[in-house]
MISESE-639531 format. One record per residue (C-alpha): residue number from 1; x, y, z. Coordinates in Angstrom, 2 decimals. Example, Ala and Ser with C-alpha at 12.3 -4.5 7.8 and 13.67 -1.06 7.14 Angstrom:
BEGIN
+-----+---------+---------+---------+
: seq :      c1 :      c2 :      c3 :
+-----+---------+---------+---------+
:   1 :   12.30 :   -4.50 :    7.80 :
:   2 :   13.67 :   -1.06 :    7.14 :
+-----+---------+---------+---------+
// end
This chain:
BEGIN
+-----+---------+---------+---------+
: seq :      c1 :      c2 :      c3 :
+-----+---------+---------+---------+
:   1 :   18.74 :   32.31 :  -21.28 :
:   2 :   20.78 :   31.81 :  -24.39 :
:   3 :   24.13 :   33.42 :  -25.11 :
:   4 :   24.44 :   35.33 :  -28.37 :
:   5 :   27.01 :   33.69 :  -30.67 :
:   6 :   30.15 :   35.57 :  -31.72 :
:   7 :   29.24 :   37.19 :  -35.04 :
:   8 :   30.50 :   40.12 :  -37.05 :
:   9 :   28.53 :   41.64 :  -39.93 :
:  10 :   28.55 :   44.90 :  -41.87 :
:  11 :   26.03 :   47.57 :  -40.99 :
:  12 :   25.15 :   51.08 :  -42.04 :
:  13 :   27.33 :   54.05 :  -41.19 :
:  14 :   30.44 :   52.10 :  -42.28 :
:  15 :   30.25 :   50.23 :  -38.97 :
:  16 :   30.40 :   46.57 :  -37.99 :
:  17 :   27.81 :   44.76 :  -35.92 :
:  18 :   30.07 :   42.71 :  -33.66 :
:  19 :   28.45 :   40.76 :  -30.83 :
:  20 :   31.80 :   40.45 :  -29.04 :
:  21 :   32.38 :   44.23 :  -29.16 :
:  22 :   28.85 :   44.80 :  -27.79 :
:  23 :   29.72 :   43.00 :  -24.53 :
:  24 :   28.75 :   45.28 :  -21.65 :
:  25 :   25.97 :   46.88 :  -23.70 :
:  26 :   22.29 :   45.95 :  -23.63 :
:  27 :   20.61 :   46.10 :  -27.02 :
:  28 :   17.52 :   45.30 :  -29.03 :
:  29 :   17.99 :   43.42 :  -32.29 :
:  30 :   14.92 :   43.37 :  -34.48 :
:  31 :   14.67 :   41.30 :  -37.66 :
:  32 :   12.39 :   42.40 :  -40.45 :
:  33 :   11.68 :   40.96 :  -43.91 :
:  34 :   12.57 :   43.78 :  -46.32 :
:  35 :   13.57 :   47.44 :  -46.61 :
:  36 :   10.94 :   49.88 :  -47.88 :
:  37 :    7.95 :   47.59 :  -47.42 :
:  38 :    4.87 :   48.84 :  -45.53 :
:  39 :    5.13 :   46.80 :  -42.29 :
:  40 :    8.91 :   47.16 :  -42.09 :
:  41 :    8.69 :   50.92 :  -42.64 :
:  42 :    6.11 :   51.28 :  -39.85 :
:  43 :    8.13 :   49.09 :  -37.47 :
:  44 :   11.36 :   50.99 :  -38.18 :
:  45 :    9.54 :   54.30 :  -37.76 :
:  46 :    8.18 :   53.17 :  -34.38 :
:  47 :   11.72 :   52.29 :  -33.23 :
:  48 :   12.88 :   55.68 :  -34.57 :
:  49 :   10.12 :   57.56 :  -32.76 :
:  50 :   10.89 :   55.78 :  -29.46 :
:  51 :   14.68 :   55.86 :  -29.92 :
:  52 :   15.29 :   58.52 :  -27.26 :
:  53 :   13.40 :   56.41 :  -24.70 :
:  54 :   15.49 :   53.33 :  -25.56 :
:  55 :   18.67 :   55.42 :  -25.26 :
:  56 :   17.47 :   56.79 :  -21.90 :
:  57 :   17.05 :   53.17 :  -20.75 :
:  58 :   20.67 :   52.53 :  -21.80 :
:  59 :   19.68 :   50.21 :  -24.62 :
:  60 :   20.91 :   50.38 :  -28.23 :
:  61 :   18.66 :   49.43 :  -31.16 :
:  62 :   19.71 :   47.56 :  -34.31 :
:  63 :   17.58 :   46.42 :  -37.23 :
:  64 :   18.55 :   43.46 :  -39.41 :
:  65 :   17.41 :   41.98 :  -42.70 :
:  66 :   18.84 :   40.20 :  -45.73 :
:  67 :   18.95 :   43.44 :  -47.75 :
:  68 :   22.23 :   44.80 :  -49.10 :
:  69 :   24.20 :   47.49 :  -47.32 :
:  70 :   23.31 :   49.92 :  -50.14 :
:  71 :   19.59 :   49.20 :  -49.71 :
:  72 :   19.96 :   49.67 :  -45.93 :
:  73 :   21.81 :   52.99 :  -46.32 :
:  74 :   19.03 :   54.30 :  -48.60 :
:  75 :   16.24 :   53.04 :  -46.29 :
:  76 :   17.96 :   54.49 :  -43.20 :
:  77 :   18.48 :   57.89 :  -44.88 :
:  78 :   14.93 :   58.02 :  -46.31 :
:  79 :   13.37 :   57.20 :  -42.93 :
:  80 :   15.88 :   59.18 :  -40.78 :
:  81 :   16.59 :   56.18 :  -38.57 :
:  82 :   18.91 :   57.15 :  -35.68 :
:  83 :   20.11 :   53.52 :  -35.36 :
:  84 :   22.12 :   51.23 :  -37.62 :
:  85 :   20.82 :   48.45 :  -39.87 :
:  86 :   22.72 :   45.15 :  -40.14 :
:  87 :   23.11 :   43.65 :  -43.61 :
:  88 :   22.77 :   39.85 :  -43.61 :
:  89 :   22.50 :   38.66 :  -47.24 :
:  90 :   24.10 :   35.31 :  -46.35 :
:  91 :   21.57 :   34.81 :  -43.52 :
:  92 :   24.36 :   34.25 :  -40.94 :
:  93 :   22.66 :   36.36 :  -38.27 :
:  94 :   19.17 :   35.18 :  -39.31 :
:  95 :   20.22 :   31.53 :  -38.92 :
:  96 :   21.95 :   32.20 :  -35.57 :
:  97 :   18.68 :   33.59 :  -34.20 :
:  98 :   16.46 :   31.07 :  -36.01 :
:  99 :   14.31 :   33.63 :  -37.81 :
: 100 :   14.26 :   32.02 :  -41.28 :
: 101 :   10.83 :   30.43 :  -41.86 :
: 102 :    8.69 :   29.09 :  -44.66 :
: 103 :    5.89 :   31.59 :  -45.29 :
: 104 :    2.91 :   31.74 :  -47.61 :
: 105 :    3.00 :   34.59 :  -50.10 :
: 106 :    0.28 :   34.78 :  -52.72 :
: 107 :   -0.39 :   31.06 :  -52.31 :
: 108 :    3.27 :   30.06 :  -52.73 :
: 109 :    5.66 :   28.76 :  -50.08 :
: 110 :    8.66 :   31.08 :  -49.80 :
: 111 :   11.51 :   31.13 :  -47.33 :
: 112 :   11.78 :   34.46 :  -45.56 :
: 113 :   12.57 :   36.34 :  -42.38 :
: 114 :   10.00 :   35.97 :  -39.61 :
: 115 :    9.53 :   39.39 :  -38.02 :
: 116 :   11.20 :   38.90 :  -34.63 :
: 117 :   12.74 :   41.00 :  -31.85 :
: 118 :   15.34 :   40.04 :  -29.27 :
: 119 :   16.53 :   41.85 :  -26.15 :
: 120 :   20.16 :   41.08 :  -25.28 :
: 121 :   21.51 :   42.09 :  -21.88 :
: 122 :   24.96 :   43.51 :  -21.10 :
: 123 :   26.23 :   39.95 :  -20.48 :
: 124 :   25.37 :   38.93 :  -24.06 :
: 125 :   22.38 :   36.81 :  -23.03 :
: 126 :   19.03 :   36.82 :  -24.84 :
: 127 :   16.64 :   37.82 :  -22.06 :
: 128 :   13.44 :   38.17 :  -24.09 :
: 129 :   12.27 :   37.31 :  -27.59 :
: 130 :    9.21 :   38.00 :  -29.64 :
: 131 :    8.55 :   35.91 :  -32.77 :
: 132 :    5.91 :   36.33 :  -35.46 :
: 133 :    5.61 :   39.97 :  -34.41 :
: 134 :    2.57 :   42.04 :  -35.32 :
: 135 :    3.78 :   45.62 :  -35.77 :
: 136 :    1.05 :   47.71 :  -34.03 :
: 137 :    2.04 :   48.30 :  -30.40 :
: 138 :    5.11 :   46.05 :  -30.60 :
: 139 :    7.80 :   48.71 :  -30.08 :
: 140 :    5.97 :   50.07 :  -27.02 :
: 141 :    5.91 :   46.53 :  -25.56 :
: 142 :    9.67 :   46.13 :  -26.17 :
: 143 :   10.34 :   49.55 :  -24.63 :
: 144 :    8.29 :   48.70 :  -21.53 :
: 145 :   10.32 :   45.49 :  -21.14 :
: 146 :   13.72 :   47.21 :  -21.40 :
: 147 :   12.62 :   49.98 :  -19.04 :
: 148 :   11.62 :   47.33 :  -16.47 :
: 149 :   15.00 :   45.56 :  -16.95 :
: 150 :   17.02 :   48.22 :  -15.11 :
+-----+---------+---------+---------+
// end
């Protein structure tokens, strides 16, 4: 298991994503490439639709991408997400979790966020990670894992 580094970043709802302040809380942190894109919208909607089940399991959900806080606020409002989105334009959080990858887009190599999900336990340890996530069925798999964690 790997400990989550001490990080503090702005997130929606005029809140701060602070790994130190989250001590004692289990949470899911999912990284996605970009607000308002098809796959990211579906993934966020799946987390939204299963949010009550995550809450019942005592687990918070946070989304993170390199988008601005303003973009996140608009995306969150448009999609009615009941969880906060972390803004990481400097890639601090992305680098800490190693989710920046070279990807092929339209035949060109571009550096971007690899869709990834991490489950962090109440002790601040990463207890499960998924990298190169395919959206269909993913949120259900994460939920099953956190429900079995209790």
